[in-house]
N, C-alpha and C positions, 0 to 999 in steps of 0.2 A: 807479382805483386801480391803479397800475403792479405788475404781477406779475414777482417774480424769477424766473430760469430754474429753479431748483431747485425752487421753489413750484409752478410750472407743471408740471414733469416729474413731481411728486410725485401731483398730481391726475389727470394723463394715465395713469400706471401703476396708481393706486388705482381708477379708474373701473370696468375689467372685472372686477376682482376683487369690488366692491361691487355689480356687476350680477349676478355669480355667486351671491354670498351673499344678493342679493335673491330670486333664484328659488328655491334651496334653502329660504330662510326662508319664502317664501310657500306652498312645497309642504308643508312642516312645519305651518304656520299652518292649511292648508286641511284637514289631518287632525284637528287639535286642534278646530277649529271644528265638523267633522262628529262628533266623538266626544261634546263637552261642551255644544254649542249646538244646539236644534232649529231646522231651518230650513224655509222654505216649500217646498212641493212635494217634500219628502222623506218616506219612509215611517216614519222614525225616526232614534234616534242610532246612529251607527256604533260597532260593538262595539270596545273598546279594544284587543284583540289585532290589530285590522286595522292598528294602526300599524306593524307589522311590514314592511308594503309600503313604507312610507317608508324603512326601514333598508336594505331592499334595492333600491330604485328612485330614490333621490334622485340618484343619478349621472346619470341620463337627463336630469333638468331641469339639472344642473350643466354638462353639455356643449351641451344644446339652447339655453339662454339666450344664452350669449355668441355661438353661431353665428348664430342667427336677428337678434340684434342687428347682427352684422357684416353680413350679407347684406342687411339691409334699410338700411344705411349710417348707423346710430346711433353708430358710431365715426369716422364721417368729417366734417370741417369741409364747410360751415359749421353751427355749432350752431344748434338751432331759434332763429328770429328771432323769434317772436311767442309771445304766452301760449297761445294755442290751439294751435300747431303742435306742441309737445312732447306734450300729452296724446294729439293726433290720431295721431302716429308711434307712441307707445308702446302705443296702442290696437290699431293694427295688428300690432305685434310679438306683444303677449301673446294677442291672438285667433288669429293665425296659430300660434303656440306650441301653445295649447289644442287647435286642431284637429288639428295634428300629433300630438300625445300620444294623442287620440282614436284616431286613424287607427293609430298605432304599436300601440296595445293590441289594437285590432281585428282588425288583419291578423296579429299574432303569436298572437291567441287566449289571451294571458296573462290570469290572473285579477287582477283590479284592481277597486277600487271606483270606478266610474265618475263618481258624483257629487262626488267629491273634485276631479276636474279642473275641474267647473263652478264650484266654490268658488275654485280656485287661480287660474283666468284673472282675475277681477276682483281679487283679493288681491294677485296679481303686479302688475297694473297700478297699484295703488295704492302699493305699497311701491317700485317701479321709478320712479313718478312723483316721489315724496319724495326719493328717492335722487338722481336727474338733476337735480331742481331744486336741491338743495344743492350739487352739482358745478358747475352753471352759476352759482351764487351765489359760488362761490370760485374757480373756474377761468376764466380768460380767456387769450387768446393774448398773448404777449409784445409789447410795444410797441417796435419797433425803428425808429429815424430811419435812412433810406437815402438815398444819393447814387447817382445813375447817371452812369457814365462813357460819354458818348457822346451824340450827339443825331440818330442816324440814324432811319429810320422803325421799325426793330426796337425801339430803345431807347424810342420813344414809345409802340409798342405794349406793351412791357412796363410802362411806367409806368402807361398807362391801365389795364391789367389789374390792377395793386397797387392802383391807388385804387379799382376796381370791386369787388374782393374783399377787404374789410377784415378778414375772419376771418384772414388771413394774419398779422396783427398788424404789418404794415410800413407805415410812413408816408414818403412821397417828400417830402423837404425840399428837392430841388433837384437841379441836374445840374451836371457838369463836362465840358466839350468833350474829347474825345479828341484827341491830339496830331495825328492825320491829319485832324481836322475843320477845324483851323484856329481862330483866335480866335473867340470868341462874337460873333455879330452879332444883328441885330434881325430876322432872317429867320424866326424861331421864331413871331412873332406875339405876341399878348397873353399875357402870363405867366399870367394868370388863367385863360385857355382852354387852355394848353399844359400836358399832363398831366405834362412834365417839372419844371415849376414854374421858379423863378428859377436863373439861374446863379450858382454858389456860388465861382467863380474858376476857377483853372487845375489841371491835374494835381499842380502842386507846392504846391498848397494842401492837399492831401488830409491829409498827415501832420499839419498844424495842425488841420484840422475833426476828424479822429479823436481827437487828443489832447486838444481842449478839449471832447469830447463832443457837439459840434454834429452829428455823424454817428457812427452806431454801426455801420452796414454800407455796403460799397461795392460795386456790382454793375457789372461790365464789360460793356458792350453795345455794342461798336463793330461797325461792318458792314464793316471793312476785310478783303478777302478777297486773301489774298497768292497768290504763285505756288505756294505749296505745296499750296493747295486746288486750284487748277487741274491740277497734278500728280497728286492724287488721283483727278480725273475720268479722266485719261488712263490711269491704272494699272487702274481698274476695268474698262476694256475689254480688258485683257490676259488675264483669266480667272484660273484658279486656280494657274497656274505663275509668277505675277508675283513670288513671293518675298517678302520682307519690306522694310519701311521704317522706318529708325530714325533718332532724333533726338538730337544730342548736346544736352542741356538747358543753358539758363541758370538762374539761380536761380529765376526766376519758374515756369518749366515744372518744376522740380524740387519744388516745393510742392504741385503738384497731386497728391491721392491717388489710390490704386488703380489706379495705373499697373503696366504689365509692363516690367521692366528686364532689360537684359543688360549684363554689364560686359566692358570691354576694358581689361585691368590695372585701374588704378584710376579709369577713367572709365566713368560710367554712361550707357547709351544707353536711352533709351524706345522701346518698340516701338510705332510709331504705326499701321502697318499690319503685322501680323505674318504669318508664314508660316502659311499657312491650316490650321486643325485641322479642317476638315469632312471630311476623308477619314475621321475617327472620329465626327465630330458629326452628319454627315448620316445615316447608318444609325440612330442613336440617336433623332434627330428624326423619320426616316421611321417607325421603329417605334411611337413615340408617336403619330404621326398616324394609323397604321392601327389601333391598338387603342383609342384614345381616341375616334377619329373613327368606328368602327363602333359603339361603346358609345352615343355621342352620337346616332348616326342611329337606332338602335333605341329609344332612349327618346323622341326627338322625333317619331318617324313618326306617332302619333296627332294631334299638334300641327300636323305639316305637311300632315295630309289636311284637318284642320280650315281652316287657312290657305287652302289651295287651294279649298275649297268656298266660302268667304267671298269670295275674289278672284272666282271664277267667277260668283257670285250678284249682285255688286254693281257690276260695270264690263263692258263688251264688251271682248273681245280675248283672248289667251292667257293661261293662269294663270302659266306661267314666261316669264321674260324673259332671253334669251340677249344678252349683251353682250361686245363683243371688250375685252379687258384686256391689259396688258403685265405678263409675268411674269420669272421669272428669266433671266438673260442678255438681256434686253429682247426676248424671244420672245413673241408675241401667242398668247392661248388664249381659249377661251370660256366665259365666268363665267356661271353661273345663278343666279337669284334669283326670288322671287315678284313679279309686276308690281305696281307701286306707283303708276305714272303712267299718265295716258291713253295710249291707242294712238297718237296724233297728237302726243305731247308735245314731240318734237324736230323735227317736220316743217318748221317754218318757221326754227327758231333753230340748229340744228344741235346738237353737243356743248355742254351747258351744264351748269356745276356745279350741284348742289342748293343750295338756299337754305332759310331758316327760312320757314316756312308756304307752302311751295312751291305755287302755284297749279295746277301741273299734275298734284297728286296725286289719285288716285280716292279715293272715300267713306273707305274703309279703309287709303289708303295710309299716311296720317300715323300711325295706330295701329301699323301692321305695322312703320313704320320706327322709332317711338319705342321698340318693344321689341325691336328689331333681328330680328324674325321673318322678315323678307323675306331675311335672309341665309342663313337654314336650308338651303336647297338647294345652297349651297356646300360642305356636307359630302361631296356627290357629286364635287366638284372634289378634296376632300382625298384621297378615298379613290383616285382616279384619278391623283393625283400631280401635277397642275397647281396645286395650291395646298397650303399647310400650314396647321395649326390656328392657328398663331402666327406673325406675321411681318409685314413692310410691307404695308398694304392696295395692292391692284393699281388702278392708274388706267387711263383710257382713252387710246389712242394719241395723239389730238390733244392732251391735256393733257400727256402725258409729253414730248412734243416741245417744248412750250413751256418746261416746267419744266427740261428739259435745257439749253436756252439761257439761261434766266434765273437758275437757283439752282445756285450752285457746290457741287460734292459730291453732286449728285442721282444721278450715275451708280452710285454705291456702293451704292445701296439694292437694286440689282438683282443684288446677290451672293447674295441669299436668295430662296426660292419665296415668293411673296406670302400673306398670311395672312387667316384668316377674322376674326381679332382681332390686336391688336397692342399694343405699349408706348403709341404714340400714342393708340390708341382708349381705353384705360383710364385715362389721365392727361390727355389733351387733350378738346376739345369736337368734336361732330360735324363742325362747319363751321370747325375750325381751319385756319389757313393752311398751305399745302405746305410752307413754310420751317420752320415749328414741328413738323409731322408727321416732317420729315427730321430733326431734331434727336433725336427719340425713336428713329427707325428706325436711326440710325447708333449711337446708345448701346445699342440691342438687339443688334446686329451686333457690337459689339465685348465685350459682356458676356454672350454667350449661354450657358445651361446648361438642362438639364432642368428643374431647379428653378424656373428664371425663367419657363419656359413654363407650367408648374403653376400658378404664381403669378398669371400674367397670365390663364389659364382661370378661375381661381376668381374673381378680381377682375371678370372679364367677366361671370360670372352675377350677381354683385351689382349692377353696373351695369345688366344688364337689368331685374333685379327691382326696382330704385328707378327705373328710366328717367332715369338721370343720363346728362350727357355728350352729350344730343341737341340 
């Protein structure tokens, strides 16, 4: 059944409210069960006056419920795909929340009927499961028919991703060659095997396709890099004194949202590369790095000691691995991480990109990588100033050299210090292409603020806990 946009939005907004109500309702229900119903392994009924603890502490559950669901990925697509997946994930959520409440009352030494929590956890699971099953019954992604303009490698990669991840609610119905592609030919191969699907005509046919409802969305995915992109690469080497680059937009560029404009008389100019604001931004960002980096270092120090012991006991070689990476201004620095590969991993191959199920990994290397634990020593790089908490991930010199030659616009990413995490890491995959990562890096560069950094750090915690993006 096809869902309207308003219907889908309604359920999307209602879901966290229902989750919160389920938690508070289960908390209240746990008190009632203990007050009025004798339960196994309990000494007796709970006195009715103990209900006052619900009236004073319900807000703890109201805050914890959506937070735990968020950090364990229950608000992220894709929705649970099998009948057993939803209860498994909710069991982890409710179990973790129950343990968290026990720990909270133990550490704070607050008076509270502990057996209520033992009743609350399974009751919360039951109510959450019924609520989430109802949401899945009535909420599904919008079904949008999409045409892609362009038949480049990037366009095919995009089409393949849309077909692979159906939870986006997009369906590729075909493609239209971009003007610079020339007329459609048979070089795409078998339409059944080509992720772009059939050719729908030319760019001139798009108004008719949209008007007739055959296509609902159009995605422009051309790989045509113009002299403007090459200019950006050249200006990136100039440094912070390069000034601004402004564009006199045509009607198409004027429709792009969230741009910064300047006006000359009645003419709007878009700031493509703006006069750098980093004289103010860099101290703010560095302050966040020092404060948050030190806090994170202290919090993760016991975990780092455990990781070091595991690495030492499971494979021969040093615990820490130092590797040359390229940072701000294309300056090289030494990056630290826990060793996840054999000591001779690149002895015969030279610099090689990581790959899924990498045969060079040590017995615990895959686990450390999956939960990003191997990156924890880079907090020392952050405190030293060679890295930031958030920014483009640093690459090795050999890869940077080839990327600079092959990927237009790649130079621009070296305007910022490399990061422990970044926009590409929370939105893309671990093995995503350098071109895709660059899109995120440039978007981060153009839209940076402290709130964006904090948002990326919070989402990174969630990705580590759910081991997604691996």
